[in-house]
N, C-alpha and C positions, 0 to 999 in steps of 0.2 A: 439475613444477608445469603444471597446465591451466588454461586459462582458463575460465570458467564464466559464464554470464549469467543474472543473477537479475531478475524483475519483481517490484517491491516494492508494498505497497499504503500508500498514503498519506492520512491523514484531514486534510481543511483545514477550518479554522472561521474565518468572516469577522469581520470587525471590529464588526459589529453585534450578535454574539455576546454573553451576560451576561459571560463570561470575555476576551472579547476575540480577537484574531486569534492563530492559532497553526496550525502544519504539523507532523505527526507522523506516524511510521510506526506501522501498525497493529499492534497487538500482539495476538495470540490464545494463550489456554491459554498463557501464558508466554513464548511464543517469536514472533519477527518473521515477520508475515504475508509470504511471498513464494512466486514461482512460478519454476520453470526454462521454462516455456512461456508466451510472451506472451499467447497465445488464452486460456488458462487465467485468467490474471491479470485481463485483460479483463473477463471472464465474471464472474468474482468481483467486481470493481469493480462493474459494473452492477448485479450483485445488492445489493451493499451501497447504492448510492445509490437503487435501487428500493425499499428496505425503510427506507430512513432516513426518520424523521418529524421531524427537525430541519431546518428551512430555512436554519440558519445552517452546517450541515456538509454537506460533499461530499467524495467519495472520489476517487482518480486513481491511477494505474499510473507508476512510473518505473522507467526500467531503471538497473543497476546493473552494472558488469563487476567479477569479482572474481578472485582466484587461490586455486586449492585444491591442497593437494598431492595427487599420484596415490600409491594404495599398492600 
């Protein structure tokens, strides 16, 4: 087994939102949106924040370490 670093994009909705506060990982095309390179994750996060037209939602990057089996 090897250690892998992943950088997951998270969406945060503030309490003033119509549906209230929430924090969830971003799912794109049915899969968790993550990167193994922190810079690429931050670039994607910046793009999502720049395109967001909802003042109640913002995006961030969270680091997650996991273990994967080597084959």
